[in-house]
One Martini backbone bead per residue (centre of mass of N, CA, C, O) as a GRO file, in nm:
protein
  277
    1UNK     BB    1  12.089   4.623  10.037
    2UNK     BB    2  12.240   4.372  10.189
    3UNK     BB    3  12.208   4.167  10.479
    4UNK     BB    4  12.469   4.067  10.690
    5UNK     BB    5  12.604   3.865  10.890
    6UNK     BB    6  12.868   3.824  11.094
    7UNK     BB    7  12.945   3.542  10.980
    8UNK     BB    8  12.958   3.614  10.687
    9UNK     BB    9  13.178   3.827  10.716
   10UNK     BB   10  13.389   3.643  10.844
   11UNK     BB   11  13.392   3.421  10.604
   12UNK     BB   12  13.482   3.639  10.395
   13UNK     BB   13  13.729   3.792  10.530
   14UNK     BB   14  13.799   3.491  10.691
   15UNK     BB   15  13.854   3.233  10.536
   16UNK     BB   16  13.830   2.884  10.541
   17UNK     BB   17  13.997   2.654  10.354
   18UNK     BB   18  14.178   2.767  10.139
   19UNK     BB   19  14.210   2.581   9.842
   20UNK     BB   20  14.412   2.281   9.762
   21UNK     BB   21  14.438   1.954   9.774
   22UNK     BB   22  14.679   1.730   9.770
   23UNK     BB   23  14.577   1.460   9.646
   24UNK     BB   24  14.279   1.405   9.629
   25UNK     BB   25  13.993   1.197   9.678
   26UNK     BB   26  13.798   1.451   9.616
   27UNK     BB   27  13.601   1.614   9.348
   28UNK     BB   28  13.413   1.929   9.317
   29UNK     BB   29  13.250   2.081   9.028
   30UNK     BB   30  13.075   2.395   8.999
   31UNK     BB   31  12.971   2.585   8.771
   32UNK     BB   32  13.042   2.921   8.618
   33UNK     BB   33  13.207   3.198   8.531
   34UNK     BB   34  13.010   3.287   8.299
   35UNK     BB   35  12.760   3.273   8.530
   36UNK     BB   36  12.926   3.388   8.817
   37UNK     BB   37  12.968   3.087   8.946
   38UNK     BB   38  13.229   2.897   9.128
   39UNK     BB   39  13.324   2.555   9.248
   40UNK     BB   40  13.596   2.396   9.436
   41UNK     BB   41  13.612   2.073   9.589
   42UNK     BB   42  13.830   1.924   9.837
   43UNK     BB   43  13.909   1.589   9.962
   44UNK     BB   44  13.992   1.408  10.262
   45UNK     BB   45  13.991   1.046  10.315
   46UNK     BB   46  13.929   0.800  10.540
   47UNK     BB   47  13.923   0.468  10.448
   48UNK     BB   48  13.847   0.333  10.724
   49UNK     BB   49  13.610   0.547  10.830
   50UNK     BB   50  13.491   0.761  10.610
   51UNK     BB   51  13.623   1.031  10.680
   52UNK     BB   52  13.654   1.375  10.680
   53UNK     BB   53  13.973   1.539  10.729
   54UNK     BB   54  13.954   1.734  10.470
   55UNK     BB   55  13.885   2.080  10.343
   56UNK     BB   56  13.868   2.260  10.029
   57UNK     BB   57  13.853   2.586   9.852
   58UNK     BB   58  13.740   2.729   9.534
   59UNK     BB   59  13.617   3.059   9.438
   60UNK     BB   60  13.373   3.228   9.223
   61UNK     BB   61  13.242   3.520   9.384
   62UNK     BB   62  13.074   3.629   9.629
   63UNK     BB   63  13.043   3.662   9.960
   64UNK     BB   64  12.840   3.423   9.986
   65UNK     BB   65  13.010   3.214   9.835
   66UNK     BB   66  13.253   3.218  10.024
   67UNK     BB   67  13.106   3.164  10.292
   68UNK     BB   68  12.965   2.897  10.207
   69UNK     BB   69  13.221   2.738  10.137
   70UNK     BB   70  13.357   2.763  10.411
   71UNK     BB   71  13.128   2.639  10.578
   72UNK     BB   72  13.128   2.363  10.444
   73UNK     BB   73  13.413   2.272  10.535
   74UNK     BB   74  13.342   2.281  10.839
   75UNK     BB   75  13.096   2.081  10.837
   76UNK     BB   76  13.246   1.813  10.708
   77UNK     BB   77  13.450   1.785  10.910
   78UNK     BB   78  13.437   1.456  11.061
   79UNK     BB   79  13.257   1.329  10.857
   80UNK     BB   80  13.087   1.119  10.701
   81UNK     BB   81  12.955   1.069  10.402
   82UNK     BB   82  12.667   1.023  10.502
   83UNK     BB   83  12.655   1.274  10.683
   84UNK     BB   84  12.721   1.485  10.463
   85UNK     BB   85  12.466   1.418  10.278
   86UNK     BB   86  12.256   1.547  10.492
   87UNK     BB   87  12.329   1.807  10.403
   88UNK     BB   88  12.201   2.122  10.349
   89UNK     BB   89  12.163   2.437  10.234
   90UNK     BB   90  12.031   2.529  10.501
   91UNK     BB   91  12.267   2.453  10.687
   92UNK     BB   92  12.460   2.659  10.572
   93UNK     BB   93  12.290   2.911  10.629
   94UNK     BB   94  12.252   2.863  10.935
   95UNK     BB   95  12.555   2.869  11.012
   96UNK     BB   96  12.551   3.191  10.912
   97UNK     BB   97  12.264   3.313  11.008
   98UNK     BB   98  12.204   3.354  10.719
   99UNK     BB   99  12.059   3.456  10.402
  100UNK     BB  100  11.981   3.615  10.151
  101UNK     BB  101  11.751   3.529   9.932
  102UNK     BB  102  11.934   3.616   9.675
  103UNK     BB  103  12.178   3.399   9.806
  104UNK     BB  104  12.091   3.089   9.816
  105UNK     BB  105  12.255   2.975   9.569
  106UNK     BB  106  12.523   2.940   9.728
  107UNK     BB  107  12.431   2.697   9.902
  108UNK     BB  108  12.360   2.513   9.664
  109UNK     BB  109  12.645   2.496   9.547
  110UNK     BB  110  12.768   2.351   9.790
  111UNK     BB  111  12.593   2.096   9.779
  112UNK     BB  112  12.676   2.013   9.489
  113UNK     BB  113  12.981   1.981   9.542
  114UNK     BB  114  12.958   1.757   9.749
  115UNK     BB  115  12.810   1.549   9.572
  116UNK     BB  116  13.029   1.543   9.350
  117UNK     BB  117  13.266   1.447   9.526
  118UNK     BB  118  13.140   1.181   9.632
  119UNK     BB  119  13.086   1.059   9.356
  120UNK     BB  120  13.384   1.051   9.266
  121UNK     BB  121  13.480   0.863   9.496
  122UNK     BB  122  13.256   0.631   9.410
  123UNK     BB  123  13.239   0.628   9.084
  124UNK     BB  124  13.016   0.823   8.990
  125UNK     BB  125  12.871   0.880   8.684
  126UNK     BB  126  12.745   1.126   8.529
  127UNK     BB  127  12.532   1.239   8.332
  128UNK     BB  128  12.508   1.372   8.046
  129UNK     BB  129  12.446   1.699   7.984
  130UNK     BB  130  12.312   1.665   7.698
  131UNK     BB  131  12.051   1.512   7.835
  132UNK     BB  132  11.976   1.790   7.949
  133UNK     BB  133  11.746   2.032   8.004
  134UNK     BB  134  11.768   2.365   7.933
  135UNK     BB  135  11.602   2.634   8.072
  136UNK     BB  136  11.842   2.831   8.160
  137UNK     BB  137  12.066   2.997   7.950
  138UNK     BB  138  12.200   3.219   8.121
  139UNK     BB  139  12.271   2.984   8.375
  140UNK     BB  140  12.264   2.681   8.310
  141UNK     BB  141  11.972   2.546   8.389
  142UNK     BB  142  11.827   2.260   8.467
  143UNK     BB  143  11.554   2.068   8.519
  144UNK     BB  144  11.674   1.881   8.731
  145UNK     BB  145  11.765   2.102   8.925
  146UNK     BB  146  11.498   2.242   8.969
  147UNK     BB  147  11.344   2.005   9.092
  148UNK     BB  148  11.532   1.951   9.331
  149UNK     BB  149  11.524   2.237   9.465
  150UNK     BB  150  11.220   2.268   9.493
  151UNK     BB  151  11.169   2.020   9.674
  152UNK     BB  152  11.387   2.064   9.904
  153UNK     BB  153  11.266   2.390   9.946
  154UNK     BB  154  10.975   2.456   9.878
  155UNK     BB  155  10.915   2.598   9.605
  156UNK     BB  156  10.646   2.836   9.468
  157UNK     BB  157  10.815   3.054   9.309
  158UNK     BB  158  11.002   3.224   9.087
  159UNK     BB  159  11.159   3.389   9.293
  160UNK     BB  160  11.264   3.149   9.450
  161UNK     BB  161  11.415   3.012   9.217
  162UNK     BB  162  11.609   3.247   9.165
  163UNK     BB  163  11.741   3.254   9.448
  164UNK     BB  164  11.842   2.934   9.426
  165UNK     BB  165  11.944   2.939   9.085
  166UNK     BB  166  11.887   3.209   8.883
  167UNK     BB  167  11.653   3.133   8.740
  168UNK     BB  168  11.504   3.411   8.569
  169UNK     BB  169  11.743   3.652   8.605
  170UNK     BB  170  11.754   3.739   8.312
  171UNK     BB  171  11.561   3.753   8.038
  172UNK     BB  172  11.289   3.557   8.112
  173UNK     BB  173  11.211   3.320   7.902
  174UNK     BB  174  11.184   3.080   8.137
  175UNK     BB  175  10.935   3.137   8.318
  176UNK     BB  176  10.713   2.951   8.197
  177UNK     BB  177  10.869   2.689   8.264
  178UNK     BB  178  10.882   2.728   8.568
  179UNK     BB  179  10.577   2.741   8.614
  180UNK     BB  180  10.519   2.455   8.504
  181UNK     BB  181  10.691   2.301   8.711
  182UNK     BB  182  10.544   2.399   8.963
  183UNK     BB  183  10.263   2.292   8.889
  184UNK     BB  184  10.344   1.996   8.870
  185UNK     BB  185  10.468   1.946   9.151
  186UNK     BB  186  10.211   2.104   9.316
  187UNK     BB  187   9.937   2.071   9.176
  188UNK     BB  188   9.853   2.369   9.001
  189UNK     BB  189   9.638   2.313   8.812
  190UNK     BB  190   9.389   2.406   8.648
  191UNK     BB  191   9.059   2.330   8.677
  192UNK     BB  192   9.000   2.314   8.366
  193UNK     BB  193   9.185   2.039   8.344
  194UNK     BB  194   8.975   1.871   8.456
  195UNK     BB  195   8.840   1.587   8.424
  196UNK     BB  196   8.588   1.404   8.364
  197UNK     BB  197   8.346   1.269   8.591
  198UNK     BB  198   8.163   1.081   8.753
  199UNK     BB  199   7.901   1.137   8.955
  200UNK     BB  200   7.933   0.823   9.032
  201UNK     BB  201   8.113   0.605   9.251
  202UNK     BB  202   8.212   0.323   9.314
  203UNK     BB  203   8.424   0.174   9.523
  204UNK     BB  204   8.579   0.022   9.303
  205UNK     BB  205   8.622   0.263   9.113
  206UNK     BB  206   8.773   0.442   9.313
  207UNK     BB  207   9.012   0.256   9.371
  208UNK     BB  208   9.105   0.229   9.078
  209UNK     BB  209   9.157   0.536   9.035
  210UNK     BB  210   9.360   0.575   9.259
  211UNK     BB  211   9.568   0.370   9.156
  212UNK     BB  212   9.612   0.508   8.882
  213UNK     BB  213   9.719   0.779   8.989
  214UNK     BB  214   9.957   0.669   9.151
  215UNK     BB  215  10.100   0.525   8.911
  216UNK     BB  216  10.100   0.779   8.692
  217UNK     BB  217  10.148   1.052   8.886
  218UNK     BB  218  10.319   0.980   9.154
  219UNK     BB  219  10.542   0.756   9.147
  220UNK     BB  220  10.738   0.870   8.929
  221UNK     BB  221  10.819   1.122   9.095
  222UNK     BB  222  10.931   0.978   9.344
  223UNK     BB  223  11.135   0.787   9.197
  224UNK     BB  224  11.311   1.021   9.078
  225UNK     BB  225  11.390   1.077   9.410
  226UNK     BB  226  11.392   0.776   9.562
  227UNK     BB  227  11.094   0.712   9.598
  228UNK     BB  228  10.771   0.601   9.744
  229UNK     BB  229  10.446   0.421   9.723
  230UNK     BB  230  10.161   0.290   9.926
  231UNK     BB  231   9.858   0.133   9.915
  232UNK     BB  232   9.656   0.031  10.188
  233UNK     BB  233   9.373   0.205  10.190
  234UNK     BB  234   9.001   0.245  10.167
  235UNK     BB  235   8.790   0.471  10.371
  236UNK     BB  236   8.596   0.608  10.191
  237UNK     BB  237   8.751   0.924  10.206
  238UNK     BB  238   8.998   0.751  10.294
  239UNK     BB  239   9.352   0.759  10.220
  240UNK     BB  240   9.593   0.503  10.273
  241UNK     BB  241   9.944   0.556  10.316
  242UNK     BB  242  10.294   0.477  10.222
  243UNK     BB  243  10.609   0.573  10.253
  244UNK     BB  244  10.906   0.515  10.064
  245UNK     BB  245  11.222   0.503  10.095
  246UNK     BB  246  11.327   0.833  10.076
  247UNK     BB  247  11.046   0.924  10.215
  248UNK     BB  248  11.139   0.827  10.472
  249UNK     BB  249  11.164   1.077  10.703
  250UNK     BB  250  11.100   1.317  10.544
  251UNK     BB  251  11.067   1.660  10.594
  252UNK     BB  252  10.858   1.664  10.325
  253UNK     BB  253  10.618   1.464  10.378
  254UNK     BB  254  10.375   1.656  10.423
  255UNK     BB  255  10.387   1.782  10.139
  256UNK     BB  256  10.350   1.523   9.981
  257UNK     BB  257  10.073   1.446  10.092
  258UNK     BB  258   9.931   1.705   9.999
  259UNK     BB  259   9.986   1.663   9.695
  260UNK     BB  260   9.833   1.395   9.674
  261UNK     BB  261   9.560   1.500   9.763
  262UNK     BB  262   9.524   1.710   9.537
  263UNK     BB  263   9.538   1.508   9.302
  264UNK     BB  264   9.295   1.330   9.391
  265UNK     BB  265   9.089   1.562   9.392
  266UNK     BB  266   9.125   1.629   9.090
  267UNK     BB  267   9.091   1.310   8.963
  268UNK     BB  268   8.853   1.196   9.160
  269UNK     BB  269   8.788   1.357   9.457
  270UNK     BB  270   8.717   1.641   9.661
  271UNK     BB  271   8.681   1.455   9.951
  272UNK     BB  272   8.959   1.360   9.988
  273UNK     BB  273   9.177   1.190  10.231
  274UNK     BB  274   9.517   1.185  10.331
  275UNK     BB  275   9.701   0.919  10.494
  276UNK     BB  276   9.972   0.831  10.704
  277UNK     BB  277  10.157   0.502  10.801
   0.00000   0.00000   0.00000
């Protein structure tokens, strides 16, 4: 049996902002009743200030889903759209005093509904779902969603991924795919896959190889999430880089640098150290 905090119980038994705003400025719908959880978020936005003046929700789900949705509406009211977008699913869980690990997917659903609502308000049309590869067919979880949630929450195991997305919690046939995605994101490929490297590299060869790895292995992944990287210098075993775009001041910046270091050690030299400036 899961242990719920007093605040989770309060927001489940006495949820705030239940319902649907009449003539809303923004609507975000995520999930599916057939997959177990669904959430519809409606927002009223002051067009002069850009602030969310009202928020209501309708949800189909468990106690954690109702509490998370209610908490989300309380958190976003009074915030500008930009401020609201900085909210993470962890902020929702923290507001409730925490959620059981197995229920963290409810906070993720809230974050997704908020992003969908703001996108609809700004007229951003999402990519057709048919173009996304569905990894978990039991819960209709796409590869794009898995990558986003894994990176944002630094998930490292299949159990973590299941807790945050439900993927892998059904028939289990998608578990090998989830493991492959985790290995790719966190550079945990088996050592046996390491390509042969020259016994000795000249400094010019080493710099060229580092640049090649950054361009082909690192930059595309960062750019896929709105980030970027710049190689500043190579001083002996020290590789000095700067994170750019969305990676600047990202709370996961340290993890990103560590992943870059592991990839360069794997593909260039085991003694390299990556520093950020």
